[in-house]
C-alpha positions in Angstrom: -19.0 2.0 -33.8 -18.6 1.5 -37.5 -20.3 3.8 -40.1 -22.6 0.9 -41.2 -23.8 0.4 -37.6 -24.4 4.1 -37.3 -26.5 4.2 -40.5 -28.4 0.9 -40.4 -28.6 -0.2 -36.8 -31.0 0.8 -34.0 -30.8 4.4 -32.7 -30.5 3.0 -29.1 -27.2 1.4 -30.0 -25.9 4.8 -31.0 -27.0 6.3 -27.7 -25.3 3.4 -25.8 -22.0 4.1 -27.6 -22.4 7.8 -27.0 -22.9 7.3 -23.2 -20.0 4.9 -23.0 -17.7 7.5 -24.8 -18.9 10.3 -22.5 -18.2 8.1 -19.4 -14.7 7.4 -20.7 -14.0 11.1 -21.3 -15.4 12.1 -17.9 -13.3 9.4 -16.2 -10.1 10.6 -18.0 -10.9 14.2 -16.9 -11.5 13.1 -13.4 -8.2 11.3 -13.2 -6.5 14.4 -14.8 -7.9 16.6 -12.1 -6.9 14.2 -9.4 -3.3 14.1 -10.6 -3.3 17.9 -10.8 -4.6 18.1 -7.2 -2.0 15.6 -6.0 0.8 17.6 -7.6 -0.5 20.8 -6.0 -0.7 19.1 -2.5 2.8 17.8 -3.0 4.2 21.3 -3.7 2.3 23.1 -1.0 3.1 20.5 1.6 6.8 20.8 0.8 6.6 24.7 1.0 4.5 25.0 4.1 5.9 22.1 6.2 8.5 22.8 8.8 9.3 19.1 9.2 10.3 17.4 6.0 9.2 14.0 7.2 5.6 15.0 7.3 5.3 16.2 3.7 3.1 14.6 1.1 4.8 12.7 -1.7 3.4 12.5 -5.2 2.6 8.9 -6.1 5.3 7.0 -8.0 2.9 4.6 -9.6 -0.3 5.3 -11.4 -3.5 5.3 -9.3 -5.8 2.4 -9.7 -9.3 1.8 -8.4 -9.0 -2.0 -8.9 -6.5 -2.2 -6.0 -9.2 -1.1 -3.6 -11.6 -3.8 -4.9 -9.0 -6.5 -4.3 -8.6 -5.6 -0.7 -12.3 -5.9 0.1 -13.1 -9.3 1.5 -16.3 -11.0 0.5 -18.7 -12.4 3.0 -17.7 -15.9 2.1 -14.0 -15.1 2.8 -15.0 -13.7 6.2 -17.0 -16.8 7.0 -14.1 -19.1 6.1 -11.7 -17.1 8.3 -14.2 -17.2 11.2 -14.6 -21.0 10.8 -10.9 -21.6 10.7 -10.4 -19.4 13.8 -13.1 -21.4 15.6 -11.6 -24.7 14.6 -8.1 -23.6 15.8 -9.6 -23.0 19.3 -10.8 -26.5 19.7 
């Protein structure tokens, strides 16, 4: 938000920017806490585990919520798969 927008625009616009900034900060804090938790689980699992093959490994790549969304099939995709399966039977 520019200073001109803060001074001369609608107050609601400032509230929208403020909420968006708070959401961004909360999301960053949540991810920071998640990475801290994963690090602790990694260390504790390596200390407490008797079998090294069952330990938890800290992720090598950054976590992403968008990966989960890509794996979810839409109703249209499910319907197309069903129709193709039915056609392959006949």
